[in-house]
C-alpha angles and dihedrals in degrees: 000000000000114000118241122260090242091055092049091048090051091051091050093053092049097042101049124063098212136012093252090060089053092052091046090056090060095052113101129207087247090057091053092046094055101032098040089206130086091200093055090046091053091049091053091049090051090051090056101254090134095049131265113357135168115263116233089253093051091047091053092047092049090046092052092047092051092049092048090050092049091049091049092050091049092050091049092050094050095037094243126151125201126211113246114236111200117219089213094055113124094003121134101229114192099165120085093224095052091047090052091052091049091051090055099040099093094043092052093047092049094046096242090117135024110204128192117204122207115201131177114185145109120296122221089275091057094251121135112247135169135188152139119264128199097227097196092050093049091048091055096045102036140046108249096186093096090054095049092044092051096244093118138019122235109238132170117265133202088251093059126096092273132359134181130180108204094202101045094027089225111155132182138176128196132176114231134206088271106034140038115212115230108189102156099061118121088233092061132244114000136174123211116207108230094211102056099009092233121147124242113202117204095188104123090214094055134061114268093236140252115331090003134108135188125222122191112204133199109219133184090203103047135047096225131000134176130171123206114197121199115191116216113218114210096192 
């Protein structure tokens, strides 16, 4: 049986040390013969001329997730515990949305809560995008200090739970370690929590679901933001 694209991408991020090594592995002798340049061949691979490939951003996220998982397994085996350093600690947060993220940071890192963030705003290219982000997953695979310090804006990516570019009409959906995306249900877009199997409904005209709540936020930084919090019961 052919392995899924997601599984092959995960293997690539764990097998190769840096992104350039990953691109190099996709270059063929034929490419080198015609192009006469390894650098040009790698650039063409990155642009997708050899089929589906991980973007640099996706590779780094997968790499960070794999390293975090390995560290967690090592700590569990040796009975170690690591202090949690919050990216929002010590930051002066004036925006409602950033304050709301800071309030949920520890709970999402510890696994008490799984939050989904909806954002509609402009990406760095000035194009309107929207999407749903698994907050806990992003926290564990990405440095949030630049977001809390105001150096960068948090925007949906193609690797997030759901993504839509309103100009190009490109849309993607990806299940995460915490949520399965259900996009073909008659009730609309749904997310199933992988821990307790409960459904989170993002339809603004419907209830969010058992053990879930929806918070609409006014933000000076973003066009439209909503946070869905799903509480994980351990008993």
